[in-house]
C-alpha positions as YAML, in Angstrom:
chain: A
units: angstrom
residues:
- id: 1
  name: LEU
  ca: [0.00, 0.00, 0.00]
- id: 2
  name: PRO
  ca: [1.09, 3.62, -0.42]
- id: 3
  name: ASN
  ca: [2.80, 5.14, 2.63]
- id: 4
  name: ALA
  ca: [-0.30, 7.17, 3.46]
- id: 5
  name: LEU
  ca: [-2.28, 3.97, 3.90]
- id: 6
  name: ARG
  ca: [0.42, 1.82, 5.49]
- id: 7
  name: VAL
  ca: [-0.57, 0.15, 8.74]
- id: 8
  name: THR
  ca: [1.58, 1.82, 11.35]
- id: 9
  name: LEU
  ca: [0.82, -0.61, 14.12]
- id: 10
  name: SER
  ca: [1.52, -3.60, 11.91]
- id: 11
  name: LEU
  ca: [0.26, -7.11, 12.29]
- id: 12
  name: ALA
  ca: [3.84, -8.08, 13.13]
- id: 13
  name: LYS
  ca: [2.70, -7.13, 16.65]
- id: 14
  name: ALA
  ca: [-0.20, -9.56, 16.44]
- id: 15
  name: ARG
  ca: [0.58, -10.91, 19.89]
- id: 16
  name: PHE
  ca: [-1.63, -8.06, 21.15]
- id: 17
  name: ILE
  ca: [-4.61, -9.42, 19.16]
- id: 18
  name: PRO
  ca: [-6.73, -12.18, 20.71]
- id: 19
  name: ALA
  ca: [-6.17, -15.42, 18.82]
- id: 20
  name: GLU
  ca: [-9.92, -15.90, 18.43]
- id: 21
  name: PHE
  ca: [-10.49, -12.43, 16.93]
- id: 22
  name: LYS
  ca: [-12.69, -12.42, 13.84]
- id: 23
  name: PRO
  ca: [-15.44, -10.15, 12.49]
- id: 24
  name: GLN
  ca: [-18.91, -11.13, 13.62]
- id: 25
  name: ARG
  ca: [-22.01, -11.01, 11.42]
- id: 26
  name: LYS
  ca: [-24.82, -11.16, 13.93]
- id: 27
  name: PHE
  ca: [-26.06, -7.58, 13.54]
- id: 28
  name: MET
  ca: [-28.07, -5.97, 10.74]
- id: 29
  name: ALA
  ca: [-27.67, -2.28, 11.55]
- id: 30
  name: VAL
  ca: [-29.02, 0.30, 9.13]
- id: 31
  name: LYS
  ca: [-29.57, 3.38, 11.24]
- id: 32
  name: GLY
  ca: [-29.05, 4.24, 14.89]
- id: 33
  name: GLU
  ca: [-26.73, 5.59, 17.58]
- id: 34
  name: LEU
  ca: [-23.32, 4.43, 18.73]
- id: 35
  name: GLY
  ca: [-23.61, 2.83, 22.12]
- id: 36
  name: ALA
  ca: [-25.59, -0.36, 21.73]
- id: 37
  name: LEU
  ca: [-23.19, -1.16, 18.90]
- id: 38
  name: ASP
  ca: [-19.61, 0.07, 18.73]
- id: 39
  name: GLY
  ca: [-17.86, 1.17, 15.57]
- id: 40
  name: ALA
  ca: [-16.45, -2.26, 14.71]
- id: 41
  name: GLU
  ca: [-19.82, -3.94, 15.15]
- id: 42
  name: ILE
  ca: [-21.50, -1.39, 12.89]
- id: 43
  name: ILE
  ca: [-18.94, -1.99, 10.14]
- id: 44
  name: GLN
  ca: [-19.29, -5.76, 10.54]
- id: 45
  name: SER
  ca: [-23.05, -5.38, 10.30]
- id: 46
  name: VAL
  ca: [-23.16, -3.33, 7.12]
- id: 47
  name: ALA
  ca: [-20.57, -5.61, 5.49]
- id: 48
  name: SER
  ca: [-22.50, -8.79, 6.33]
- id: 49
  name: GLY
  ca: [-24.19, -10.65, 3.54]
- id: 50
  name: ASN
  ca: [-21.81, -9.10, 0.99]
- id: 51
  name: ARG
  ca: [-23.79, -5.86, 1.09]
- id: 52
  name: SER
  ca: [-22.81, -2.76, -0.88]
- id: 53
  name: GLY
  ca: [-23.42, 0.83, 0.13]
- id: 54
  name: ILE
  ca: [-22.31, 3.87, 2.08]
- id: 55
  name: LEU
  ca: [-21.95, 4.02, 5.85]
- id: 56
  name: SER
  ca: [-21.97, 7.52, 7.34]
- id: 57
  name: VAL
  ca: [-21.37, 8.21, 11.03]
- id: 58
  name: GLU
  ca: [-21.78, 11.77, 12.31]
- id: 59
  name: ASP
  ca: [-20.38, 12.77, 15.70]
- id: 60
  name: GLY
  ca: [-22.12, 15.99, 16.63]
- id: 61
  name: ALA
  ca: [-19.99, 16.43, 19.76]
- id: 62
  name: SER
  ca: [-16.78, 16.80, 17.74]
- id: 63
  name: ASN
  ca: [-18.37, 17.89, 14.46]
- id: 64
  name: ARG
  ca: [-16.78, 15.01, 12.56]
- id: 65
  name: ASN
  ca: [-18.23, 12.78, 9.87]
- id: 66
  name: PHE
  ca: [-16.88, 9.35, 8.95]
- id: 67
  name: VAL
  ca: [-17.79, 7.83, 5.59]
- id: 68
  name: LEU
  ca: [-17.06, 4.25, 4.51]
- id: 69
  name: LEU
  ca: [-17.71, 2.67, 1.12]
- id: 70
  name: ILE
  ca: [-18.57, -1.04, 1.13]
- id: 71
  name: ALA
  ca: [-18.73, -3.12, -2.06]
- id: 72
  name: ASP
  ca: [-19.77, -6.76, -1.79]
- id: 73
  name: GLY
  ca: [-18.92, -6.70, 1.90]
- id: 74
  name: LYS
  ca: [-15.43, -5.28, 1.36]
- id: 75
  name: PRO
  ca: [-14.15, -1.79, 2.33]
- id: 76
  name: ILE
  ca: [-13.10, 0.09, -0.78]
- id: 77
  name: GLY
  ca: [-12.73, 3.64, 0.56]
- id: 78
  name: ALA
  ca: [-13.11, 5.77, 3.66]
- id: 79
  name: ALA
  ca: [-12.77, 9.40, 4.69]
- id: 80
  name: LEU
  ca: [-12.73, 11.31, 7.97]
- id: 81
  name: GLY
  ca: [-11.51, 14.90, 7.78]
- id: 82
  name: LYS
  ca: [-7.99, 14.88, 6.33]
- id: 83
  name: LEU
  ca: [-7.68, 11.12, 6.77]
- id: 84
  name: ILE
  ca: [-8.54, 8.61, 4.06]
- id: 85
  name: GLY
  ca: [-8.57, 4.85, 3.65]
- id: 86
  name: LEU
  ca: [-7.34, 2.74, 6.54]
- id: 87
  name: ASP
  ca: [-6.22, 5.84, 8.45]
- id: 88
  name: ALA
  ca: [-9.81, 7.09, 8.48]
- id: 89
  name: LEU
  ca: [-11.13, 3.73, 9.62]
- id: 90
  name: VAL
  ca: [-8.56, 3.54, 12.44]
- id: 91
  name: GLU
  ca: [-9.50, 7.05, 13.55]
- id: 92
  name: PHE
  ca: [-13.18, 6.14, 13.60]
- id: 93
  name: ILE
  ca: [-12.78, 2.90, 15.56]
- id: 94
  name: SER
  ca: [-10.32, 4.33, 18.08]
- id: 95
  name: THR
  ca: [-11.82, 7.78, 18.78]
- id: 96
  name: TYR
  ca: [-15.59, 7.74, 18.15]
- id: 97
  name: GLU
  ca: [-17.58, 7.25, 21.35]
- id: 98
  name: THR
  ca: [-20.84, 8.88, 20.26]
- id: 99
  name: GLY
  ca: [-22.52, 9.51, 16.96]
- id: 100
  name: SER
  ca: [-25.42, 8.72, 14.65]
- id: 101
  name: PHE
  ca: [-24.87, 6.14, 11.92]
- id: 102
  name: ASN
  ca: [-26.76, 5.56, 8.70]
- id: 103
  name: PHE
  ca: [-26.17, 2.92, 6.02]
- id: 104
  name: VAL
  ca: [-27.61, 3.38, 2.54]
- id: 105
  name: GLU
  ca: [-27.42, 0.40, 0.23]
- id: 106
  name: LYS
  ca: [-26.23, 1.11, -3.31]
- id: 107
  name: GLU
  ca: [-26.26, -1.31, -6.20]
- id: 108
  name: ASN
  ca: [-23.94, 0.74, -8.40]
- id: 109
  name: MET
  ca: [-21.00, 2.05, -6.36]
- id: 110
  name: ASP
  ca: [-19.36, 3.59, -9.44]
- id: 111
  name: SER
  ca: [-21.79, 6.50, -9.29]
- id: 112
  name: GLU
  ca: [-20.38, 7.45, -5.85]
- id: 113
  name: VAL
  ca: [-16.74, 7.79, -6.96]
- id: 114
  name: PRO
  ca: [-16.83, 11.56, -7.65]
- id: 115
  name: ALA
  ca: [-18.11, 12.32, -4.14]
- id: 116
  name: ILE
  ca: [-16.16, 9.78, -2.08]
- id: 117
  name: PRO
  ca: [-12.57, 8.75, -2.87]
- id: 118
  name: ARG
  ca: [-11.68, 5.11, -3.22]
- id: 119
  name: GLN
  ca: [-8.46, 3.68, -1.85]
- id: 120
  name: ALA
  ca: [-6.89, 0.25, -1.78]
- id: 121
  name: MET
  ca: [-7.66, -1.14, 1.68]
- id: 122
  name: PRO
  ca: [-6.85, -4.36, 3.55]
- id: 123
  name: SER
  ca: [-9.49, -7.00, 4.08]
- id: 124
  name: LEU
  ca: [-12.25, -6.25, 6.56]
- id: 125
  name: MET
  ca: [-10.71, -8.60, 9.15]
- id: 126
  name: ASN
  ca: [-7.23, -7.06, 8.86]
- id: 127
  name: SER
  ca: [-8.63, -3.52, 8.90]
- id: 128
  name: LEU
  ca: [-10.57, -4.19, 12.09]
- id: 129
  name: MET
  ca: [-7.62, -5.94, 13.71]
- id: 130
  name: ASP
  ca: [-5.37, -2.94, 13.03]
- id: 131
  name: ALA
  ca: [-8.05, -0.58, 14.30]
- id: 132
  name: ALA
  ca: [-8.54, -2.67, 17.45]
- id: 133
  name: LEU
  ca: [-4.80, -2.64, 18.17]
- id: 134
  name: ALA
  ca: [-4.68, 1.12, 17.64]
- id: 135
  name: ALA
  ca: [-7.63, 1.60, 19.99]
- id: 136
  name: ASP
  ca: [-5.92, -0.47, 22.70]
- id: 137
  name: ASN
  ca: [-2.69, 1.49, 22.32]
- id: 138
  name: TYR
  ca: [-4.61, 4.75, 22.45]
- id: 139
  name: THR
  ca: [-6.27, 3.71, 25.70]
- id: 140
  name: SER
  ca: [-2.89, 2.82, 27.19]
- id: 141
  name: ALA
  ca: [-1.35, 6.08, 26.02]
- id: 142
  name: ARG
  ca: [-4.14, 8.11, 27.66]
- id: 143
  name: HIS
  ca: [-3.19, 6.58, 31.00]
- id: 144
  name: ILE
  ca: [0.39, 7.78, 30.48]
- id: 145
  name: ILE
  ca: [-0.17, 11.21, 28.91]
- id: 146
  name: LYS
  ca: [-2.53, 13.31, 31.01]
- id: 147
  name: ASP
  ca: [-1.22, 16.86, 30.57]
- id: 148
  name: LEU
  ca: [-1.55, 18.41, 27.12]
- id: 149
  name: LYS
  ca: [-1.01, 22.03, 28.16]
- id: 150
  name: THR
  ca: [2.44, 22.06, 29.80]
- id: 151
  name: PRO
  ca: [5.34, 22.51, 27.32]
- id: 152
  name: VAL
  ca: [7.43, 19.42, 26.67]
- id: 153
  name: ILE
  ca: [11.14, 19.17, 25.93]
- id: 154
  name: ALA
  ca: [13.21, 16.51, 24.19]
- id: 155
  name: CYS
  ca: [15.61, 14.66, 26.48]
- id: 156
  name: TYR
  ca: [17.50, 12.66, 23.86]
- id: 157
  name: THR
  ca: [20.05, 10.10, 24.96]
- id: 158
  name: GLU
  ca: [21.59, 7.60, 22.60]
- id: 159
  name: ALA
  ca: [21.05, 4.78, 25.06]
- id: 160
  name: GLY
  ca: [17.37, 5.64, 25.56]
- id: 161
  name: TRP
  ca: [16.73, 6.01, 21.85]
- id: 162
  name: ASN
  ca: [18.43, 2.72, 21.01]
- id: 163
  name: GLU
  ca: [16.48, 1.00, 23.77]
- id: 164
  name: LEU
  ca: [13.23, 2.34, 22.32]
- id: 165
  name: LEU
  ca: [14.09, 1.07, 18.84]
- id: 166
  name: ALA
  ca: [15.19, -2.33, 20.12]
- id: 167
  name: GLN
  ca: [12.25, -2.95, 22.43]
- id: 168
  name: GLU
  ca: [9.41, -1.38, 20.47]
- id: 169
  name: GLN
  ca: [10.63, -2.04, 16.92]
- id: 170
  name: PRO
  ca: [8.70, 0.91, 15.44]
- id: 171
  name: GLY
  ca: [7.98, 0.85, 11.73]
- id: 172
  name: GLU
  ca: [9.06, 3.51, 9.25]
- id: 173
  name: ARG
  ca: [6.00, 5.65, 9.82]
- id: 174
  name: GLU
  ca: [6.24, 5.40, 13.60]
- id: 175
  name: GLN
  ca: [9.91, 6.41, 13.46]
- id: 176
  name: HIS
  ca: [8.91, 9.46, 11.44]
- id: 177
  name: LEU
  ca: [6.41, 10.45, 14.13]
- id: 178
  name: LEU
  ca: [8.91, 9.86, 16.93]
- id: 179
  name: LYS
  ca: [11.40, 12.19, 15.26]
- id: 180
  name: GLU
  ca: [8.77, 14.84, 14.50]
- id: 181
  name: ILE
  ca: [7.57, 14.88, 18.10]
- id: 182
  name: MET
  ca: [11.16, 15.15, 19.38]
- id: 183
  name: LYS
  ca: [11.82, 18.00, 16.96]
- id: 184
  name: MET
  ca: [8.80, 19.98, 18.13]
- id: 185
  name: ALA
  ca: [9.43, 19.30, 21.84]
- id: 186
  name: ASP
  ca: [11.52, 22.46, 22.20]
- id: 187
  name: GLY
  ca: [10.54, 23.41, 25.73]
- id: 188
  name: LYS
  ca: [8.02, 25.97, 24.51]
- id: 189
  name: THR
  ca: [5.46, 23.83, 22.71]
- id: 190
  name: ASN
  ca: [2.82, 21.68, 24.42]
- id: 191
  name: LEU
  ca: [1.34, 18.39, 23.26]
- id: 192
  name: ASP
  ca: [-1.93, 20.02, 22.21]
- id: 193
  name: THR
  ca: [0.00, 22.03, 19.62]
- id: 194
  name: ILE
  ca: [2.15, 19.10, 18.56]
- id: 195
  name: PHE
  ca: [-0.88, 16.86, 18.07]
- id: 196
  name: ALA
  ca: [-2.59, 19.53, 15.98]
- id: 197
  name: VAL
  ca: [0.40, 19.65, 13.63]
- id: 198
  name: LEU
  ca: [0.41, 15.86, 13.31]
- id: 199
  name: ASN
  ca: [-3.30, 15.58, 12.48]
- id: 200
  name: TYR
  ca: [-2.41, 13.99, 9.15]
- id: 201
  name: CYS
  ca: [-2.02, 10.74, 11.13]
- id: 202
  name: PRO
  ca: [-4.66, 8.95, 13.21]
- id: 203
  name: THR
  ca: [-4.90, 10.21, 16.79]
- id: 204
  name: ALA
  ca: [-4.21, 6.78, 18.27]
- id: 205
  name: ILE
  ca: [-0.95, 6.40, 16.37]
- id: 206
  name: VAL
  ca: [0.32, 9.85, 17.35]
- id: 207
  name: TRP
  ca: [-0.51, 9.30, 21.03]
- id: 208
  name: HIS
  ca: [1.13, 5.89, 20.98]
- id: 209
  name: ALA
  ca: [4.35, 7.34, 19.58]
- id: 210
  name: THR
  ca: [4.32, 10.05, 22.24]
- id: 211
  name: ALA
  ca: [3.82, 7.49, 24.99]
- id: 212
  name: LEU
  ca: [6.77, 5.48, 23.71]
- id: 213
  name: LEU
  ca: [9.00, 8.55, 23.92]
- id: 214
  name: ALA
  ca: [7.80, 9.27, 27.44]
- id: 215
  name: ASN
  ca: [8.27, 5.70, 28.61]
- id: 216
  name: HIS
  ca: [11.84, 5.66, 27.32]
- id: 217
  name: GLY
  ca: [12.73, 9.06, 28.79]
- id: 218
  name: GLN
  ca: [13.07, 10.87, 25.47]
- id: 219
  name: ILE
  ca: [10.60, 13.67, 26.26]
- id: 220
  name: ASP
  ca: [9.48, 15.26, 29.52]
- id: 221
  name: TYR
  ca: [7.52, 18.23, 30.79]
- id: 222
  name: VAL
  ca: [9.43, 21.46, 31.28]
- id: 223
  name: ARG
  ca: [8.08, 22.57, 34.65]
- id: 224
  name: GLN
  ca: [6.67, 19.32, 35.89]
- id: 225
  name: ARG
  ca: [9.22, 16.56, 35.60]
- id: 226
  name: ALA
  ca: [8.49, 12.87, 35.41]
- id: 227
  name: VAL
  ca: [4.70, 13.02, 35.51]
- id: 228
  name: TYR
  ca: [4.09, 10.53, 32.73]
...
């Protein structure tokens, strides 16, 4: 896949995925609210029976709209703000807690191409596995990173950096994020600002990279040391 669609939290780390994980097809959602069903269950539902159509999920609280194209039960495109493809799906699964969903079946998906971009995407099972892993990492990162307002500063040490690379084995995209966060952690900039700059990547992936840096002592708060 192109770099923009590459799975950052790759299936090489599949030890974090339950061995019995597989998409379920017991729901037949068409319209409703997140809550009774979560994002993964909604996607599984609309993909069941090799259905084709457009899933739209609007989160009024954050003013965001997720759109997913399904053709014969397979994801063929997705969009959420600046994010497209698998990135958009990961963002939806890992960050949406509320919202109204609506699925409209379409026999001819070609007519929707001008309005909604198509991208090469992994299978439904692999897409949901990657999104589930991202969601778990996001939850863990939120327990580590609790202050977004205090400026952060890079605390680079060769030993700490090498330890991070050896233990975490970040992929190419993750390494890019790690370096970008370190670069912006100049002692004057807070994580809110850094995350806003990095909004071209899913929230869960950016937070995970930040948590890795904190855990390995490569960034810290300026006025409030060692609070991660």
